[in-house]
C-alpha distance (Angstrom), angle and dihedral (degrees) to the residues before:
residue distance angle dihedral
M1 . . .
P2 3.85 . .
H3 3.79 121.0 .
T4 3.81 113.2 -94.3
F5 3.80 116.4 -142.1
D6 3.81 122.3 -143.7
A7 3.79 113.7 -90.1
D8 3.81 92.7 -116.7
V9 3.82 90.9 55.4
V10 3.79 92.0 48.9
A11 3.84 91.3 47.3
A12 3.82 92.3 50.0
V13 3.82 93.6 49.2
L14 3.81 92.9 46.7
R15 3.79 91.5 47.5
H16 3.82 89.8 51.9
M17 3.81 95.9 44.3
N18 3.80 95.4 44.7
G19 3.81 93.9 41.2
D20 3.79 103.6 39.2
H21 3.83 105.3 18.9
T22 3.82 107.4 42.3
D23 3.82 90.2 133.7
D24 3.78 90.8 52.2
N25 3.80 90.6 51.5
L26 3.78 90.0 52.5
L27 3.81 92.0 47.4
I28 3.81 91.3 50.7
G29 3.80 90.8 47.8
R30 3.79 93.4 50.0
A31 3.79 92.8 46.9
F32 3.78 99.7 47.4
A33 3.82 106.4 28.5
P34 3.77 119.7 102.7
A35 3.78 114.6 -92.1
S36 3.81 115.7 -92.3
D37 3.78 140.0 165.4
S38 3.80 86.7 -119.9
P39 3.83 112.2 71.3
I40 3.77 123.2 -137.7
A41 3.81 111.3 -95.6
D42 3.81 99.6 176.5
A43 3.79 140.3 11.9
V44 3.83 128.6 -170.4
M45 3.78 125.2 -175.5
T46 3.79 107.2 -123.8
G47 3.78 103.9 174.0
F48 3.78 149.6 -34.7
D49 3.74 141.9 -153.8
G50 3.75 136.6 -174.4
D51 3.79 92.7 -69.8
A52 3.82 105.7 41.0
G53 3.77 152.5 -9.5
V54 3.81 120.4 -108.7
W55 3.77 127.3 -145.9
R56 3.82 133.9 -180.0
I57 3.78 106.2 -136.3
T58 3.75 123.3 -163.6
R59 3.76 119.4 -156.7
A60 3.82 125.3 -146.5
D61 3.83 89.2 -105.4
G62 3.82 89.2 60.4
T63 3.80 98.2 -106.2
D64 3.79 117.9 138.0
E65 3.81 124.7 -147.4
E66 3.76 135.6 178.9
L67 3.79 113.7 -121.7
R68 3.78 118.8 -162.9
V69 3.82 114.6 -170.7
S70 3.81 120.8 -171.4
W71 3.77 117.0 -129.2
P72 3.79 109.7 -100.1
G73 3.81 93.4 -134.1
G74 3.80 95.3 49.1
A75 3.80 131.2 -111.3
I76 3.80 118.7 -6.8
A77 3.81 134.3 -165.5
E78 3.80 106.1 176.0
R79 3.83 130.0 78.6
P80 3.87 96.3 -124.6
A81 3.83 89.5 56.3
V82 3.81 90.6 62.1
R83 3.79 92.3 66.8
R84 3.80 91.7 43.8
E85 3.82 91.5 52.6
I86 3.79 95.3 44.8
V87 3.79 89.5 51.1
A88 3.82 88.9 49.5
L89 3.82 90.1 51.5
Y90 3.80 89.9 50.0
D91 3.81 91.0 50.6
A92 3.81 91.7 47.5
A93 3.81 90.4 48.0
C94 3.80 90.9 52.1
E95 3.81 90.3 49.8
R96 3.81 92.8 49.0
L97 3.79 92.5 49.1
G98 3.81 97.2 39.4
V99 3.83 92.7 -117.0
E100 3.81 121.8 147.0
P101 3.83 106.0 -118.0
R102 3.79 118.2 -131.7
P103 3.81 117.8 -121.0
H104 3.80 116.7 -89.1
A105 3.78 119.7 -125.9
């Protein structure tokens, strides 16, 4: 059973990702979603647990799908690891899509 983070931690991460990193969400969605004739037009992070992050992706044809992407470093159980794994997903998405990643602070 994956680790479950406290609701306040989940809310803070989702607020940050969906407020400050909308382009990163879209990049992750485009990199990890199943192939389709309809490209991804939007992606919103909706949750996460110790095993993966979860996004709602919306395709250009209006269909919504849930996308669950496993953390690259494996299962996590501590708040600081969430940032590390989201950054790793962003970097992996950039690599898959041939996009130059921005520097991380």
